[in-house]
C-alpha positions in Angstrom: 80.3 11.9 -106.8 77.2 13.9 -107.5 75.6 14.8 -110.8 75.7 18.5 -111.3 73.5 19.1 -114.3 72.1 17.7 -117.5 71.9 20.0 -120.6 69.4 19.4 -123.3 69.2 21.1 -126.7 65.9 22.7 -127.6 64.8 24.0 -131.0 61.8 25.8 -129.5 63.5 27.4 -126.5 60.5 29.4 -125.2 58.2 26.3 -125.3 60.8 24.2 -123.5 61.2 27.0 -120.9 57.5 27.1 -120.2 57.2 23.3 -120.1 59.9 22.7 -117.4 58.5 25.5 -115.3 55.0 24.0 -115.6 56.1 20.7 -114.3 57.6 22.4 -111.2 61.2 23.1 -111.9 62.5 26.4 -110.5 64.2 28.7 -113.0 67.6 29.8 -111.5 69.6 31.0 -114.6 68.2 32.6 -117.7 70.1 34.0 -120.8 67.1 35.1 -122.8 66.4 32.9 -125.8 69.6 31.0 -125.4 70.1 29.2 -122.1 68.2 28.3 -118.9 69.0 26.3 -115.9 66.5 24.8 -113.5 66.6 23.5 -109.9 64.6 20.4 -109.2 62.2 20.3 -106.3 64.6 18.0 -104.4 68.1 16.7 -104.7 71.2 18.6 -105.9 71.1 18.0 -109.7 70.0 20.7 -112.1 68.6 20.6 -115.6 69.6 23.0 -118.3 68.2 23.8 -121.8 70.3 25.4 -124.6 68.8 26.7 -127.8 69.9 24.9 -131.0 68.6 25.6 -134.5 69.3 21.9 -135.4 69.4 19.9 -132.2 70.9 16.5 -132.3 68.1 14.1 -131.5 69.3 11.1 -129.5 67.8 8.6 -127.2 67.9 10.8 -124.1 65.2 9.9 -121.6 64.8 11.8 -118.3 63.5 9.9 -115.3 62.3 12.0 -112.3 61.6 10.2 -109.0 58.3 11.1 -107.4 56.7 10.1 -104.1 53.1 9.7 -105.5 52.9 9.2 -109.2 49.1 9.3 -109.2 49.0 12.8 -107.7 51.8 13.9 -110.1 49.9 12.6 -113.1 46.6 14.3 -112.0 48.5 17.6 -111.4 50.1 17.4 -114.9 46.7 16.7 -116.5 45.2 19.7 -114.6 48.0 21.9 -116.0 46.9 20.9 -119.5 49.9 18.7 -120.3 49.2 16.2 -123.0 50.3 12.9 -121.4 49.9 10.2 -124.0 51.4 7.3 -122.2 52.0 7.4 -118.5 53.8 4.2 -117.3 54.7 3.2 -113.8 58.0 1.4 -113.2 58.9 0.0 -109.8 62.4 -0.7 -108.7 63.9 -2.0 -105.5 63.4 -5.2 -103.7 63.5 -4.1 -100.1 66.6 -6.1 -99.4 69.7 -4.7 -97.8 72.3 -3.5 -100.2 75.5 -2.2 -98.7 74.7 -0.3 -95.6 71.3 1.0 -96.7 68.0 -0.7 -97.1 66.6 -0.3 -100.6 63.1 1.1 -100.7 60.6 0.6 -103.6 60.8 3.7 -105.7 58.1 4.8 -108.2 59.0 6.4 -111.5 56.6 7.7 -114.1 57.6 7.9 -117.7 55.7 10.5 -119.8 55.7 10.7 -123.5 54.6 14.1 -124.5 52.9 14.8 -127.8 
């Protein structure tokens, strides 16, 4: 099974559109002011945004896997993104699990102002 897409509601559609393009997602579908779908730099999943006047705010958190979190952070800062709390999480213990060896994977969680 593969995850096809995640769709998020956005009150400010245009700002959301700009944000996801700034962090490197490639716009692949656009219905002006209403819906956009992005391709991630790697993998097969996509991210979509959909305009909503009154979005339902939940506890949705997106985690993107990156190879070098320091370079990603420096790049985002150079783009003018307001990163108020970068945090590194490491997962994986290097032990065999099933038929594959797990590697340590770095994630960065950004809270944006």
